[in-house]
C-alpha positions in Angstrom: 4.5 128.1 279.7 7.5 126.5 281.5 10.8 128.6 280.7 12.9 126.8 277.7 10.4 123.6 277.5 11.8 121.5 275.1 14.3 123.6 273.6 16.5 121.3 274.3 16.1 117.6 273.0 19.6 116.9 272.6 20.7 117.1 276.4 20.8 112.9 276.8 23.3 112.8 273.9 25.8 116.0 275.1 27.5 114.5 278.6 28.3 111.4 276.2 29.6 113.5 273.0 31.4 115.9 275.6 32.3 112.3 277.8 33.9 110.6 274.8 35.3 114.2 273.3 34.1 112.2 270.1 33.0 115.9 268.6 34.8 119.5 268.4 32.2 122.3 268.2 32.1 126.4 269.2 29.3 128.4 270.1 29.8 131.8 268.5 27.3 135.0 269.1 25.7 136.9 265.9 24.4 140.2 265.7 20.7 140.1 265.0 18.0 143.0 265.0 15.8 141.3 267.9 18.9 141.5 270.2 20.3 144.6 268.4 17.3 146.6 269.6 17.4 145.1 273.4 20.7 146.7 273.5 20.7 149.7 271.9 16.4 150.4 271.8 17.3 154.4 271.2 19.5 153.4 267.9 17.5 153.0 264.6 17.6 149.3 263.7 20.4 149.3 261.3 22.5 151.4 263.5 21.6 148.8 266.3 22.9 146.2 264.6 25.9 147.6 263.2 26.6 148.9 266.7 26.5 145.1 268.3 28.0 143.8 265.5 31.2 146.1 266.3 31.5 145.2 269.7 31.3 141.4 269.1 33.7 142.2 267.0 35.8 143.5 269.6 34.9 140.6 272.6 35.8 137.8 270.1 38.8 140.0 269.0 38.4 140.3 265.6 39.9 143.6 265.5 42.9 141.9 266.6 45.9 141.5 264.5 45.7 138.0 264.2 42.8 136.8 266.1 43.5 133.5 266.0 47.0 133.7 267.8 45.0 136.1 270.3 42.9 133.1 271.4 45.9 130.9 271.8 47.2 133.0 273.8 44.2 134.0 276.1 43.4 129.8 275.9 47.2 129.7 277.3 46.3 132.0 280.0 43.0 130.0 281.1 44.6 126.6 281.3 47.5 128.5 283.4 44.6 129.2 286.0 43.1 125.7 285.7 46.2 124.5 286.8 46.6 126.5 289.4 43.5 125.9 291.0 44.3 122.3 290.5 47.3 122.7 292.7 45.4 124.2 295.3 43.0 121.1 295.8 40.3 124.1 297.8 37.3 122.7 299.5 35.0 125.2 299.0 34.7 128.4 297.2 32.8 131.7 299.0 31.1 134.1 296.3 30.0 137.5 298.1 28.7 140.5 296.2 25.7 142.4 295.5 23.0 140.2 296.7 25.2 137.1 297.1 27.0 135.2 299.7 26.8 131.7 298.5 29.6 128.6 299.7 30.3 126.1 297.5 31.5 122.8 298.0 33.6 121.2 295.6 34.7 116.9 295.4 37.8 115.6 296.3 37.9 115.0 292.8 36.5 118.2 290.9 39.2 119.0 288.1 39.1 123.0 286.8 39.2 123.2 283.1 39.1 125.7 280.5 37.0 126.0 277.8 39.9 125.3 274.9 39.1 121.3 274.7 40.9 118.3 272.2 39.0 116.2 271.1 40.0 112.1 271.3 41.9 112.7 268.1 43.5 115.7 268.9 41.7 118.7 267.4 42.0 121.6 269.7 38.9 123.9 269.8 36.9 126.4 271.9 33.6 125.3 273.4 32.4 128.4 273.5 33.8 131.9 271.7 34.1 134.5 273.4 35.4 132.4 276.9 37.0 134.1 279.7 36.1 131.2 282.3 37.8 128.4 283.9 34.9 125.8 285.6 34.6 123.0 287.6 32.2 119.9 289.1 30.6 121.4 292.7 29.4 119.2 295.3 25.9 119.1 295.1 25.0 118.8 298.6 27.6 121.3 299.8 25.7 124.4 298.1 24.6 127.2 301.0 23.7 130.9 300.5 22.0 133.2 298.3 23.1 134.0 294.5 21.8 136.9 292.9 22.2 137.8 289.0 23.1 141.4 288.4 22.2 141.6 284.5 19.5 140.0 283.0 19.8 136.3 281.4 18.9 134.8 278.5 18.0 131.2 278.6 16.7 129.6 275.1 15.7 132.7 273.9 13.5 134.2 277.4 15.4 137.1 279.4 15.3 136.3 282.7 15.9 139.2 284.7 16.2 139.7 288.9 17.1 136.1 289.5 17.2 135.1 293.0 18.4 131.6 294.2 18.8 130.7 297.9 20.6 127.3 298.8 20.5 124.8 301.7 21.9 121.3 301.9 22.9 122.1 298.4 19.1 122.0 296.9 17.5 125.7 296.3 14.8 126.5 298.8 13.7 129.8 297.0 13.6 130.7 293.3 12.8 134.5 292.3 12.7 136.3 288.9 10.8 138.1 286.2 9.7 136.3 283.7 7.2 138.0 281.3 4.0 136.0 280.8 5.2 133.3 282.0 5.5 131.1 285.2 8.7 130.0 286.7 8.8 126.0 286.6 12.1 124.5 288.2 11.5 120.7 288.1 14.2 118.7 287.6 16.6 121.3 288.3 17.3 121.4 292.2 20.8 121.5 293.2 24.1 122.9 290.6 25.8 120.9 288.1 29.0 123.4 286.8 30.6 125.9 289.0 32.7 128.8 286.2 35.3 131.1 287.6 36.6 133.8 285.5 40.0 134.9 286.0 40.3 139.0 286.5 41.5 140.6 282.6 41.6 144.2 281.6 39.9 142.7 278.0 37.3 140.5 280.3 36.5 143.5 282.7 35.9 145.9 279.7 33.0 143.9 278.2 31.8 142.9 281.7 31.5 146.6 282.4 30.1 147.8 278.9 27.8 144.9 279.5 
């Protein structure tokens, strides 16, 4: 079975909605028993859900005196980072880390953005909460090197562990991953379509180190 097959029938409409800024939305995590059991496998089901709920409340800044104000302040910081990145006009970025040495070229017109967005009529919203990133569009033909995921990834309900991808000339030449009871199928996904960058921040670093 292809991982994630037919899980996103709205893909054709999504770019149009985003381009036209014709809707506002926010994707927010919710603690479920299945998820909690994976994060806290040694805890009783009710305790696992409660612990995950508390963790989510923290990373969503719900334990702040004014969560909305906290997100507005963080959004201002992230937008400021995207402005500074745009001012630098980087030609390419180099990523190095455990199992990763990747060079990603940028397009002359690539624009850095944060996850705080506005609709065409001025309604401000966060596409994802929590959000600790800025992002841009890479040059699809200038990606070279290897990237390795150091943590498991959830793709439409499928947990992928040990993901490793090597790129040459913008196209992947090797994909390796552990997907229980499924084979990998990467047809139609040869190139990068987005490039996120997470500014270092005590709150974000605490979340990353915990998970």
